[in-house]
N, C-alpha and C positions, 0 to 999 in steps of 0.2 A: 270542750265538744260533748254533746249528749251521745247516748247509745243509738241514736236513730241514724239511718244512712243519710248522707248528705246529698240529697237528690237534686238540689238546686243547681249544681254544676253540670249536671247531664245535659247533653245535647242531642239525645235521640239517635236516629239511624245514620246521621251525618258522620259520626265517629266511625262507624264500621265502613262506610263508603270511602273516607279517607284512607283508612288503614288498608283496606283491600286494593285500592289504586297503588298505594306505596308497595304492598306485597307483589303485585304483578310485575313491578320493575325491580324491586330490591330484596324481595323474600328469598328464602331458600327452597329451591324447587328440585334440588338434585340429591336430597338425602336418601340413603339406600332403602329406608323403609317405605319410601313414597313410590318406589318402583319395583314391584306393584304395591299398592297401598291395600293389602289385604288385612283382615281383622287379626290374623295370627301374627303378621309381621309388625303391625302397629302395636298390638299389645305387648310384644317382646320389648319393642323399642321404649315404649312408655314405662315399662318397669325399669329398664336399664337407666332411663333418664331421670328417675327419681334420685334427686340430690346429686346428679352427675351431669356434667356438661355434654353438649353434643360432640364436641371435638374429641372427648375421651371415648364416648360410647361408639362411635362409627366403626372403628376397628373391632371392638368386641362383637358388635352386632354382625358385621361381615362374617366374622370367624363362626359365630353361632349359627347363622343361616347357612353357612357352607356345611356344617356338620348336621344341622337339624332343619332341613328346608321345609319340612311339614310338621304339623302339630303332632302327629303320630310318632314322628321320629323323637321329638322331645319326650313325649309321654313314655315311650318304651325304653329310653336311655337310663342307664343306671345314675344315680344321684352324684356318684363320684366324678363321673365324666362331666355333668352339668357344672359342678363346682370348679372342675379343673379349667373348664373354659372361662368360668367367671373370675378366676384367681386374679387378684390385682384390682378389680373393679370396686371391690368393697361392699359393705352392707349386705353380707352374705345371705341374710334372711331373705333378700329378694330372690336369690337363686332357688333356695329351697322352696319358697312359696310358688315360684314360677313352675318348677317341676310338679309340685303337688297339683296347681291349678291345671296344668297340662293334662294330667291323668284324669281329672274330673271332666274336662271338656272333651277328651278322647272318648269317654264313656257316654257323656250326656249332650254333646254338641256344643259349638261356639254360641254363646249368649248373644242376644240382639236387644236386650232391655237393660236399663240402668240397674234395676234390682237384681237381675241375674249376675251381672258383671260384679256388683258389690258383694255378692255372696261367695266369690272366689277368693282364695288365699291370696294376700299381697295387694288387692285392688282397692283402693280408696276412692273417694268421691270424685277428685280431680282426675285420677288416671282413668276412671271409668268414663267420665264425660269425654275426655280426649279420645278414647277409644271409639266411642260412639259417634262423635262428631267426625273423626277423620276416616274411620272405616266404613261407617253407615250414612255419613252425611245427614246425621240426626241432630236436632237442636239440643245442645247440651252446653253447660257453662262450666268452663275449667277454672281453676283458681290455684295454679302452681305458684312457685316463688316468683318467677318472672311477671306473671299476671298481677300478682299482689302488688308488686313494685310499680308497675304501670298504672294501675288504678289508684293507688295510694298517692301518687304524685299528680296524676291528672285531676283527681277530685279533691286534692289537699286534705286527705285524711291524715291526721297528725297524733292520733293516739297510738299506743304500742301495738305493733302488728300481731304480737302474740295474744292479745286479748280476744275473748270470743265475741264481744260487741264489734270489734274492728273487722274481723273476719266476716261476720254477718253483713256489715256494711259493705265490704269489698265485694262479697259475692253478689249482694243486691245490685251494686253498680255494674259489675261484670255481666251479669244477666241482662241488665237494660241495654248494654252496648252490643250484645250477641245478635247478629242479623238473623233472619228466617231462611236466607239462602246462601249457597257457598260455605256451609258451615265448616267443611274440611279446610278450605283455604283460610277462612277466618281464624280457625283455631291455631293453625300453623302461623298465621300472620301475627297474632297477639303474642304468641310465644317468641317469634323472631324478634319483634319490636323490643321486648324486654331483654332478650339475649345479645342483640347487636347495636341497639340504639339507646334505649333507656336502661343503661347497664347500672350496676351497683355503684360504680365510681366512674368519673369522667363521662358522664352522659352526653350524647351527641344531640342536644337539643335543636340545633340548627337542621339536622337531618330528620327530625321527627315529624311525621305527618298529622299529628294531633297536638303539636306544641302550642297552636294559636290560642287554645283556651285551656291550657294546663295551668292549674292554680299554683302547682309547686314553682313553675317557671316564673310566673307573674309576681310571685311573692319571695323569690330568691330562696327557695326552701328544697331545691332538687337534691343537694348534698345531704339534706337532714331527714329526707323521707325515703322509705318508710321509716317511722320512729320505731325504736326498739328499747325494750327495758335494759337497764344497766347490766352488762354481763359480768358474771363472777369470774375471776381467774381460774384458768384451767388447771386442775390438780395434776400432780404427777404421781404415777404408780409404778413401783419397781417389781421386777419379776426375773426369776432365773429359769432358764430352760435347759434341760439336761440331754446332751448328746450321749445317749446310751450306746456303747459299743462293745460287742463281745470278741472273744479271741479269734473268732472266724472272720472278723472284719465287717460284721453286720451291725446295723443300727435300727433302732426301734422307734417306730412312729405310733401315735395313738390317735384315735378319732376323738374330737373334743365333743362336749355335749351338744346336742342340737340347738340349745338356746344359748344365748350370750354372745360374747365377743368371739369372733371366728368360729361361730357355731357350726358344727358338722365337719369342719375341715380337719385334715390330717395334720399333726404338729408333733413336736417334741414334747415330752413331759414337762410340767412347769411347776415351780413352787414360788412362794414369796419369801425373800430373805428376812431374816430376823432384824438385822440392822440396816439403816439406810445406806451405810457407806460400804456394805458388802458388794454393791455394784461396782464401786471404784476400784476396790482392791481384789486380790485373789481370794477365792472361797476360804472363809475362816472357820474357826470352830463354832463361831456364834450361829453360823447358818447350816451346821451339820444336821441339827435336829429335823428341820423340815425336809431336808434332802433325804435323810434317812427314812422318814415317814413316807416319802413318795416311793423310794426303792423298795420298802418293806411290803408294798402292795404285791410285788412279784418275787418276794424272798430273795432279792439280790443282795449279794456281799460285794461291794466294791473292791477291786484289786488296785491298790495304791490309791494316791490322793486325787481328788477331782482338780481338773486344770481348766482355767478359763481360757476359751479359744476365740471368742468373739463377743462384741457388743453392738447393740443397735438401739435407735430410738424410732418410735412409731406414733403417729398422732391419731387418735381416735376423736370422735365427735366431742365427747365429754371428758377425756383426759389424755395426758401424754404418757406413753409407756417408755420407760428407760429400762433396759434389759440387757442381761449377759447371757452367753451360752457357755456351759461347762461341759467338759468331756469326762464321762465317768466309764471305766472299763470294768467288765464283769466276765466270768468264766463262761465259755461257750456251752457247756453242759447246763448252766443255769438259765439258759434262755428258754422261756415259755414258748409254747407253740402259738401259731398265729390265730387270731380270732377276728370276727367282723370288726372290732374296734381296737386292734392291736396287730401290728404287722411288723416283721423284720425284713430288711432289705440289704443286700450286699452293695458295697460301694459301686462296683463296676455295673450294677444294674440301675443305678440311680438315673443316668441321662435318659434312658428309656422310660423309666417309671414316673419320673416327676411330672412330665407333661400330662399324665393320666390321673393325677392326684389333685384334689382341691387342697392347696396349701396356702396359709398366709405369706404375703410377698416376702416379709423379712426371713422367714424360715425357708422359703424356697430359695432365695438367694444364697443363704448359708449353705444349703445342702448341694446347690449346683457348685459352688466354690469347692466344697469338701470333695465332691465327686471328681472334680478336675484336678484336685491337688495329688501330690505323690506321697506326701508324708503321713504319718499316722498318729 
């Protein structure tokens, strides 16, 4: 295949007509951000839907709207509260960008042009197009993962979907199919088609409104398109989290840096063990050095040995995290004062405090179990 778009398979407005007829009967018309379909609600939903399925987003969206029914409510809220409501949804940069963009829009107004939406934090081309089409019924071409899959199969694009030339071809085709009317419905329809019919595996071609001229179906390539580069094995990274507890029964949480994994969330202090098998066994002398380095930041002198109290695994996009949590006790008088990025909490306060903090899900689960336990 050349780098030029495959325009020969396009069939003009008939594609959108068939899709919209299907949508009127089979499409999703009761999603919470559709009623009402305001720019604010559509924007929040589209950011949540980045790399996340609708079924997961619905509950988060409803809780978000219950707490932040208006743009101004979100803009005025502290970031910790936003992150707390986002906890478990993943890709936390989305929440930080959402909060930052809300403050920009509260001061400057909600944009109504592609350029102004693209200027906001966390809004890419496909997200901006989806907002314009659904909230303003403005002609705009979306190209999220669902749409890429539909277009690649229908047009028979067989080059790796990660390539810039492939994306350019898919965008060209998607733009050709986008009608001049019913933009909001068409945008929802093409996303619905990819999410419910032209799915990644076990596609329901018999129920597809555009299957009659689908190149992938005609050439028995549905299971192989869109084509992807060979993926490298996901590496495993190991980490130790320190459950730091003083004699008064308080534990310390720190705010992680704003960028990187779990950016801006509250968490237990972390270090990387020296040996790979330190995760499997109780903390040994080989991993005392990095632990001591972490504790030296606050001039802590541990009382007794560190004790492993939990293990967990967590999958990120680019690696698998295998971790343990070890309890380290220090003298109460050694506890430093709270700062904006370091806070101490009593065990009995945790049930009330945890829902107000943005926490990584594995850490939140551990702290909830710890708060509910009787032992020390």
